[in-house]
C-alpha positions as CSV (number, residue, x, y, z in Angstrom):
1,M,-93.7,76.1,-142.5
2,I,-94.1,73.5,-139.8
3,P,-92.7,70.3,-141.1
4,F,-95.4,67.7,-141.5
5,A,-94.9,64.2,-142.7
6,A,-95.9,63.6,-146.3
7,E,-98.0,60.7,-144.9
8,A,-99.1,60.1,-141.3
9,I,-96.9,57.6,-139.6
10,T,-99.9,55.9,-138.0
11,H,-103.6,55.3,-138.6
12,A,-104.6,54.9,-135.0
13,G,-107.9,56.2,-133.7
14,K,-108.4,59.2,-131.5
15,S,-108.4,57.2,-128.2
16,Q,-105.1,55.5,-129.0
17,L,-103.5,58.8,-130.1
18,V,-104.6,60.5,-126.8
19,L,-103.2,57.5,-124.8
20,A,-100.0,57.7,-126.8
21,A,-99.6,61.4,-126.0
22,V,-100.4,60.9,-122.4
23,L,-97.9,58.0,-122.0
24,G,-95.2,59.8,-124.0
25,I,-95.5,63.0,-122.0
26,A,-95.7,60.9,-118.8
27,A,-92.5,59.1,-119.7
28,V,-90.7,62.4,-120.1
29,V,-92.1,63.7,-116.8
30,V,-91.2,60.6,-114.9
31,L,-87.7,60.3,-116.3
32,I,-86.9,63.9,-115.6
33,A,-88.6,64.4,-112.2
34,W,-88.2,60.9,-110.6
35,A,-85.4,59.0,-112.4
36,K,-83.4,62.3,-112.8
37,F,-82.6,61.6,-116.4
38,H,-81.1,64.4,-118.5
39,P,-83.9,66.0,-120.5
40,F,-82.1,65.2,-123.7
41,L,-82.4,61.4,-123.0
42,A,-85.9,61.8,-121.5
43,L,-87.2,63.4,-124.7
44,I,-85.7,60.8,-126.9
45,I,-87.2,57.9,-124.9
46,G,-90.5,59.8,-124.6
47,S,-90.6,60.2,-128.4
48,G,-90.1,56.4,-128.7
49,V,-92.9,55.7,-126.3
50,L,-95.2,58.1,-128.0
51,G,-94.6,56.7,-131.5
52,L,-94.8,53.0,-130.6
53,V,-98.0,53.4,-128.5
54,A,-99.5,55.3,-131.3
55,G,-98.9,52.3,-133.6
56,A,-96.1,53.7,-135.7
57,S,-93.3,51.5,-136.8
58,P,-89.9,51.9,-135.1
59,G,-88.4,53.1,-138.3
60,A,-91.1,55.7,-138.9
61,T,-90.8,56.9,-135.4
62,V,-87.0,57.3,-135.7
63,T,-87.4,59.1,-139.0
64,S,-90.0,61.5,-137.6
65,F,-87.9,62.2,-134.6
66,T,-84.7,62.9,-136.6
67,N,-86.5,65.1,-139.1
68,G,-87.8,67.2,-136.2
69,L,-84.4,67.3,-134.5
70,G,-82.7,68.5,-137.7
71,S,-85.2,71.1,-138.6
72,T,-85.2,72.5,-135.1
73,T,-81.5,72.7,-134.9
74,G,-81.3,74.4,-138.3
75,S,-84.0,77.0,-137.5
76,I,-83.0,78.1,-134.0
77,G,-79.5,76.6,-133.2
78,L,-77.9,79.4,-135.2
79,L,-79.8,82.1,-133.4
80,I,-78.9,80.7,-130.0
81,A,-75.2,80.4,-130.9
82,L,-75.0,84.0,-132.2
83,G,-76.9,85.3,-129.2
84,S,-74.6,83.5,-126.9
85,M,-71.6,85.1,-128.6
86,I,-73.0,88.6,-127.9
87,G,-73.7,87.7,-124.3
88,A,-70.2,86.4,-123.8
89,L,-68.6,89.5,-125.2
90,L,-70.8,91.6,-123.0
91,A,-69.8,89.7,-119.9
92,Q,-66.1,89.2,-120.6
93,S,-65.5,92.8,-121.7
94,G,-66.9,94.3,-118.5
95,G,-69.8,95.8,-120.5
96,A,-72.4,94.2,-118.2
97,D,-70.7,95.5,-115.1
98,G,-70.5,99.0,-116.7
99,I,-74.2,99.0,-117.5
100,V,-75.1,97.9,-114.0
101,N,-72.7,100.2,-112.2
102,R,-73.6,103.3,-114.2
103,I,-77.3,103.0,-113.5
104,V,-76.9,102.0,-109.8
105,E,-74.6,104.9,-109.2
106,R,-77.1,107.4,-110.6
107,V,-80.2,106.0,-108.9
108,S,-80.9,105.8,-105.2
109,G,-83.7,105.3,-102.7
110,S,-87.1,104.1,-103.8
111,A,-86.2,104.3,-107.5
112,L,-83.4,101.7,-107.1
113,P,-85.7,98.6,-107.3
114,W,-87.1,100.0,-110.5
115,A,-83.7,100.7,-111.9
116,M,-82.6,97.1,-111.0
117,A,-85.5,95.7,-113.0
118,G,-84.6,97.8,-116.0
119,V,-80.9,96.8,-115.7
120,A,-81.8,93.1,-115.5
121,A,-84.1,93.4,-118.5
122,L,-81.4,95.1,-120.5
123,V,-78.6,92.8,-119.5
124,G,-80.9,89.8,-119.9
125,L,-81.6,90.5,-123.6
126,P,-78.6,88.6,-125.0
127,L,-77.8,86.4,-121.9
128,F,-79.3,83.1,-120.8
129,F,-81.1,83.3,-117.5
130,E,-78.5,81.5,-115.5
131,V,-75.7,83.7,-116.9
132,G,-77.7,86.8,-116.1
133,V,-78.2,85.6,-112.5
134,V,-74.5,84.9,-112.1
135,L,-73.6,88.4,-113.4
136,L,-76.2,90.4,-111.4
137,V,-76.3,88.7,-108.1
138,P,-73.0,90.1,-106.8
139,I,-74.2,93.6,-107.7
140,V,-77.6,92.9,-106.1
141,L,-75.9,91.8,-102.9
142,L,-73.4,94.7,-102.9
143,V,-76.2,97.3,-103.5
144,A,-78.4,95.7,-100.8
145,R,-75.5,95.8,-98.3
146,R,-74.5,99.4,-99.1
147,T,-78.0,101.0,-99.3
148,D,-79.8,99.0,-96.6
149,I,-82.9,99.0,-98.8
150,G,-83.4,95.3,-98.3
151,L,-82.3,92.3,-100.3
152,L,-85.6,91.3,-101.7
153,R,-86.6,94.8,-102.7
154,I,-83.5,94.8,-104.9
155,G,-83.2,91.2,-105.8
156,I,-86.8,90.4,-106.8
157,P,-87.0,93.1,-109.5
158,A,-83.6,91.9,-110.9
159,L,-84.8,88.3,-111.1
160,A,-88.2,89.4,-112.6
161,G,-86.4,91.4,-115.3
162,L,-84.3,88.4,-116.2
163,S,-87.1,85.8,-116.1
164,V,-89.6,87.8,-118.1
165,L,-87.0,88.3,-120.9
166,H,-86.1,84.6,-120.7
167,G,-89.7,83.5,-121.3
168,L,-91.0,86.1,-123.7
169,V,-88.4,87.7,-125.8
170,P,-86.2,86.1,-128.5
171,P,-83.3,85.2,-128.9
172,H,-83.9,83.1,-125.7
173,P,-84.4,79.4,-126.4
174,G,-88.0,79.2,-125.1
175,P,-89.5,81.9,-127.4
176,L,-87.5,80.7,-130.3
177,V,-88.8,77.1,-129.9
178,A,-92.4,78.3,-129.8
179,I,-91.9,80.6,-132.8
180,S,-90.3,77.8,-134.9
181,S,-92.9,75.2,-133.9
182,L,-95.8,77.4,-134.7
183,N,-94.3,79.1,-137.7
184,A,-94.8,82.5,-136.0
185,D,-93.2,85.7,-137.2
186,L,-90.2,86.4,-135.1
187,G,-90.3,90.2,-135.4
188,L,-94.0,90.4,-134.6
189,T,-93.5,88.1,-131.6
190,L,-90.6,90.2,-130.4
191,L,-92.7,93.4,-130.7
192,F,-95.7,91.8,-128.8
193,G,-93.3,90.2,-126.3
194,L,-91.7,93.6,-125.4
195,I,-95.2,95.2,-125.0
196,C,-96.2,92.4,-122.6
197,A,-92.9,92.3,-120.8
198,I,-93.1,95.9,-119.5
199,P,-96.2,95.6,-117.3
200,T,-95.2,92.1,-116.3
201,V,-91.8,93.2,-115.0
202,I,-93.4,96.1,-113.1
203,V,-95.9,93.9,-111.3
204,A,-93.7,90.9,-110.6
205,G,-90.6,93.0,-109.9
206,P,-90.8,96.3,-108.0
207,V,-94.4,96.0,-106.9
208,F,-94.2,92.4,-105.7
209,G,-90.7,92.9,-104.3
210,N,-91.8,95.8,-102.1
211,F,-94.8,93.7,-100.9
212,I,-92.9,90.5,-100.1
213,A,-89.9,92.2,-98.6
214,K,-92.0,93.3,-95.7
215,R,-93.3,89.8,-95.0
216,V,-90.3,87.6,-95.7
217,P,-87.2,88.9,-93.9
218,V,-84.0,87.8,-95.7
219,A,-80.6,89.0,-94.5
220,V,-78.0,89.9,-97.1
221,P,-75.7,86.8,-97.2
222,A,-71.9,87.4,-96.7
223,F,-69.9,87.3,-99.9
224,L,-68.4,83.9,-100.4
225,E,-64.7,83.7,-101.0
226,P,-64.0,81.9,-104.2
227,A,-60.8,80.1,-105.1
228,T,-60.8,81.7,-108.5
229,V,-63.2,83.4,-110.9
230,S,-62.7,81.6,-114.1
231,G,-63.9,82.1,-117.6
232,G,-66.9,79.8,-117.7
233,G,-69.7,82.2,-117.2
234,G,-69.2,85.3,-115.1
235,A,-68.5,86.2,-111.6
236,G,-69.8,84.0,-108.8
237,P,-71.6,85.3,-105.7
238,G,-68.4,85.8,-103.9
239,A,-66.6,87.7,-106.7
240,A,-65.0,90.9,-105.7
241,P,-67.1,93.9,-106.6
242,G,-66.1,95.1,-110.0
243,A,-64.3,91.9,-110.9
244,R,-64.6,91.2,-114.6
245,P,-66.5,88.0,-115.3
246,G,-64.3,85.5,-116.9
247,A,-61.0,86.9,-115.6
248,D,-58.5,84.7,-113.8
249,V,-58.3,86.3,-110.4
250,P,-55.3,85.2,-108.4
251,V,-56.0,84.3,-104.8
252,P,-53.4,84.0,-102.0
253,G,-52.9,80.4,-101.3
254,D,-53.2,79.1,-104.8
255,E,-50.2,77.1,-105.8
256,D,-49.8,79.2,-109.0
257,Y,-50.5,82.5,-107.3
258,E,-46.9,83.7,-107.7
259,S,-46.3,82.3,-111.1
260,P,-45.2,84.8,-113.8
261,G,-48.0,83.8,-116.2
262,R,-50.7,84.3,-113.6
263,R,-49.2,87.7,-112.6
264,E,-49.0,88.8,-116.2
265,R,-52.6,87.9,-116.8
266,A,-53.7,89.7,-113.7
267,E,-51.8,92.8,-114.7
268,A,-53.4,92.7,-118.2
269,E,-56.8,92.4,-116.7
270,A,-56.1,95.3,-114.3
271,H,-55.1,97.6,-117.2
272,R,-57.8,96.6,-119.6
273,G,-60.3,99.2,-120.4
274,T,-64.1,98.9,-120.5
275,P,-66.3,99.5,-123.6
276,G,-68.3,102.3,-122.1
277,F,-71.9,102.5,-121.1
278,W,-73.5,103.6,-124.3
279,P,-71.5,101.4,-126.7
280,A,-72.5,98.4,-124.5
281,V,-76.2,99.4,-124.4
282,L,-76.4,100.2,-128.1
283,T,-74.6,96.9,-129.0
284,V,-77.1,94.9,-126.9
285,L,-80.1,96.7,-128.5
286,L,-78.9,96.6,-132.1
287,P,-80.2,93.1,-133.1
288,I,-83.5,93.8,-131.3
289,V,-83.9,97.2,-133.1
290,L,-83.2,95.6,-136.5
291,M,-85.8,92.8,-135.9
292,L,-88.3,95.3,-134.6
293,A,-87.7,97.6,-137.6
294,R,-88.4,94.6,-139.9
295,A,-91.7,93.8,-138.1
296,I,-92.8,97.5,-138.2
297,G,-91.8,97.7,-141.9
298,E,-94.0,94.7,-142.7
299,L,-97.0,96.3,-141.0
300,T,-96.6,99.8,-142.4
301,L,-94.8,99.6,-145.8
302,D,-96.1,98.2,-149.1
303,K,-94.5,95.1,-150.6
304,G,-91.8,95.9,-153.1
305,N,-90.9,99.1,-151.2
306,H,-87.1,99.5,-151.2
307,L,-86.9,100.4,-147.6
308,R,-89.0,97.4,-146.7
309,N,-86.8,95.1,-148.8
310,A,-83.7,96.4,-147.0
311,L,-85.4,95.9,-143.6
312,D,-86.4,92.4,-144.5
313,V,-82.8,91.5,-145.0
314,L,-81.2,93.4,-142.1
315,G,-84.0,92.4,-139.7
316,N,-83.9,88.8,-140.6
317,P,-83.0,87.2,-137.3
318,P,-79.8,85.4,-138.3
319,V,-78.6,88.5,-140.2
320,A,-79.5,90.8,-137.3
321,L,-77.7,88.7,-134.7
322,L,-74.7,88.3,-137.0
323,I,-74.5,92.0,-137.4
324,G,-74.7,92.3,-133.6
325,V,-71.8,89.9,-133.2
326,L,-69.6,91.8,-135.7
327,V,-70.4,95.1,-134.1
328,A,-69.8,93.6,-130.6
329,M,-66.4,92.4,-131.7
330,W,-65.4,96.1,-132.0
331,T,-67.5,97.9,-129.4
332,L,-67.2,95.3,-126.7
333,G,-64.0,93.5,-127.7
334,K,-61.6,96.0,-129.3
335,R,-62.7,99.0,-127.2
336,A,-62.1,96.9,-124.0
337,G,-58.5,96.3,-125.1
338,M,-58.9,92.8,-126.5
339,D,-56.8,91.8,-129.4
340,R,-58.2,89.5,-132.1
341,R,-56.9,86.4,-130.5
342,E,-58.7,87.2,-127.2
343,T,-61.9,88.2,-128.9
344,N,-62.0,85.0,-130.9
345,A,-61.3,83.0,-127.7
346,V,-64.3,84.7,-126.0
347,L,-66.5,83.9,-129.0
348,G,-65.3,80.3,-129.2
349,G,-65.7,79.9,-125.4
350,S,-69.3,80.9,-125.6
351,L,-70.3,77.8,-127.6
352,P,-69.5,74.8,-125.3
353,P,-71.7,76.0,-122.4
354,I,-74.8,76.1,-124.7
355,A,-74.2,72.6,-126.1
356,G,-76.6,71.1,-123.5
357,I,-79.3,73.7,-124.3
358,L,-79.0,73.0,-128.0
359,L,-79.3,69.3,-127.5
360,I,-82.4,69.6,-125.3
361,V,-84.0,72.0,-127.7
362,A,-83.2,69.7,-130.7
363,A,-84.5,66.6,-128.9
364,G,-87.6,68.6,-128.0
365,G,-88.1,69.4,-131.7
366,G,-87.9,65.7,-132.4
367,F,-90.5,65.0,-129.8
368,K,-92.7,67.7,-131.2
369,Q,-92.4,66.3,-134.7
370,V,-93.5,62.8,-133.5
371,L,-96.6,64.4,-131.9
372,V,-97.4,66.2,-135.1
373,D,-96.7,63.3,-137.5
374,A,-98.7,60.9,-135.4
375,G,-101.7,63.2,-135.6
376,V,-102.0,64.0,-131.8
377,G,-102.1,67.7,-132.5
378,N,-105.0,67.3,-134.8
379,V,-106.9,65.4,-132.2
380,V,-106.3,68.1,-129.6
381,A,-107.2,70.9,-132.1
382,E,-110.5,69.2,-132.9
383,A,-111.3,68.7,-129.2
384,A,-110.5,72.3,-128.5
385,K,-112.7,73.4,-131.4
386,D,-115.6,71.3,-130.2
387,A,-115.2,72.6,-126.6
388,H,-114.9,76.2,-127.9
389,L,-111.6,76.5,-125.9
390,N,-109.6,79.6,-126.8
391,A,-106.3,78.6,-128.5
392,L,-104.3,81.0,-126.3
393,L,-105.8,79.6,-123.1
394,L,-105.1,76.0,-124.3
395,G,-101.5,76.8,-125.1
396,W,-101.0,78.5,-121.7
397,L,-102.7,75.6,-119.7
398,V,-100.7,72.9,-121.5
399,A,-97.4,74.7,-120.8
400,V,-98.4,75.2,-117.2
401,G,-99.0,71.5,-116.7
402,I,-95.8,70.4,-118.2
403,R,-93.8,73.1,-116.4
404,V,-95.1,72.1,-113.0
405,A,-94.5,68.4,-113.7
406,T,-91.0,68.6,-115.2
407,G,-89.6,71.9,-113.9
408,S,-88.2,72.7,-117.3
409,A,-89.5,75.8,-119.1
410,T,-88.0,74.6,-122.4
411,V,-89.6,71.2,-122.2
412,A,-92.9,72.8,-121.4
413,T,-92.6,75.2,-124.3
414,I,-91.6,72.5,-126.8
415,T,-94.4,70.1,-125.7
416,A,-97.1,72.7,-125.6
417,A,-96.1,74.1,-129.0
418,G,-96.2,70.6,-130.6
419,I,-99.6,69.9,-129.2
420,V,-101.3,73.2,-130.3
421,A,-99.3,73.5,-133.6
422,P,-102.3,72.4,-135.8
423,L,-104.4,75.2,-134.2
424,A,-101.8,77.7,-135.4
425,T,-102.6,76.9,-139.0
426,T,-106.2,78.2,-138.5
427,L,-105.1,81.5,-136.9
428,D,-104.0,84.8,-138.4
429,K,-100.4,86.0,-138.2
430,P,-100.7,88.2,-135.1
431,T,-102.6,85.6,-133.2
432,V,-100.0,82.9,-133.9
433,S,-97.4,85.2,-132.4
434,L,-99.6,85.8,-129.3
435,L,-100.0,82.0,-129.1
436,A,-96.2,81.6,-128.9
437,L,-96.2,84.2,-126.1
438,A,-99.0,82.5,-124.2
439,I,-97.0,79.3,-124.2
440,G,-94.0,81.2,-123.0
441,C,-95.9,82.6,-120.1
442,G,-97.3,79.2,-119.2
443,S,-93.8,77.7,-119.2
444,L,-92.7,80.1,-116.3
445,F,-95.5,79.0,-113.9
446,F,-94.5,78.2,-110.3
447,S,-90.9,77.2,-110.4
448,H,-90.3,74.8,-107.5
449,V,-88.0,72.0,-106.2
450,N,-87.7,70.2,-109.6
451,D,-86.4,73.3,-111.3
452,A,-82.6,74.0,-111.3
453,G,-83.4,77.8,-111.3
454,F,-85.1,77.3,-107.9
455,W,-82.0,76.0,-106.3
456,L,-79.8,78.6,-108.1
457,V,-81.8,81.4,-106.6
458,K,-82.1,79.8,-103.2
459,E,-78.3,79.3,-102.8
460,Y,-77.3,82.7,-104.1
461,F,-79.7,84.6,-101.8
462,G,-79.1,82.3,-98.8
463,M,-82.8,81.5,-98.3
464,T,-84.6,78.5,-97.0
465,V,-86.8,76.3,-99.2
466,G,-89.9,77.9,-97.7
467,Q,-88.6,81.4,-98.2
468,T,-87.7,80.6,-101.8
469,I,-91.2,79.3,-102.5
470,K,-92.7,82.4,-101.0
471,T,-90.5,84.7,-103.0
472,W,-89.1,83.2,-106.2
473,S,-91.9,80.6,-106.9
474,V,-94.6,83.2,-106.3
475,M,-92.8,85.7,-108.5
476,E,-92.6,83.2,-111.3
477,T,-96.3,82.5,-111.0
478,I,-97.1,86.2,-111.1
479,I,-95.0,86.5,-114.2
480,S,-96.9,83.6,-115.8
481,V,-100.4,85.0,-114.9
482,V,-99.8,88.7,-115.5
483,G,-98.0,87.9,-118.8
484,G,-100.8,85.6,-119.9
485,I,-103.4,88.3,-119.1
486,C,-101.4,90.8,-121.1
487,V,-101.3,88.4,-124.1
488,F,-105.1,87.9,-123.9
489,L,-105.8,91.6,-123.7
490,L,-103.5,92.2,-126.6
491,S,-105.4,89.7,-128.6
492,L,-108.5,91.9,-128.3
493,V,-106.8,94.7,-130.2
494,V,-104.7,93.1,-132.9
């Protein structure tokens, strides 16, 4: 259940609570967008502003914040860490390269943009958006150069596939935050998210990519020449085609280029195998299949049924992801020629890069808890009820506002989920899952100059700010709107 305080931390009136919420959110927005504070610090300070303006004592505010921080870390930190391990093994073993190359080699012409959208969605299941971009962009540039199809016709579908999965499908941080805050069912949310993701990727990817490529000419940028490609997160835009992300690639001119250690590592990389296409695909899909099977079992099997009991255990998100990691250690690690020491190094190396994400998510959970304990959510819920405002639309609109202001999809998801959490207690199980997805869709709306992803895409594709707004920003808005429409339509039949 959503953790509520045993007793409200303030007895302020509605007007004071609304003012507290506005000032608390404004503090987060100003600190992130103007003062350039790290979101982790901005959320802590914003929580303090919210609690104090609402009339709560400093001690009660701190207690509420730390309770929310702890419960959020416990509920979703484990899932993010396990998902990161699978993603790291997929990248470091060459499995991601194998998936991309296999499909690209067998598809050509007008079908290639559709294939790139599918590849991006598949590779993006266990990977964070930024890691997926780093992995796929070199392939996108290479394919665009070889086929002369056009950079945007290839690149937009790939970006759409990654972005949709990032916003709608667990185990990405945004959907997990919304699921935890609203006490939604993860398996059901995953099922609905995949249903909504398919038409959203099609419209925002191949369809929009073909449209915008004719109107915004973007040349394929030259491959940059990196000093090295090191193990922090995949090949960069200038990585040699086929280079395995995370490998130390010697470059002439490096002072250690001729060193025996560097030469031995390079030779080991050159002779290392790849896990194969189907083992990589099945490993990526395994946790998703287990969680979906659990959701389907809950909908179709009676309570007490032995198969349903087994699926409840195997499809439990931490168990499903743990099984995925254990299987990946063999299918992606051992089959790629890694020994146990190398596999463990990859697993351990996957954790430091996500520390910042975990801290932001945890602090966002604390901010959400202060919102809940102060009673702000109840005020919003009552106002929405009086105004007859649909809960899904409210969640989407709140997430849109925070996303445009802060540039952070995660902050938008956390804040919107905290505000509409009381509404979730009045909704049935499927609708709560759809509410989590509506918030996820809203959190992707119109990425612009205050979003790190905007600059990542701009630099990788060699575009101007104007071109990036016309392509990437519009694509994100299409994802938000089309995804939201799919969620609303789905709510009519479930």
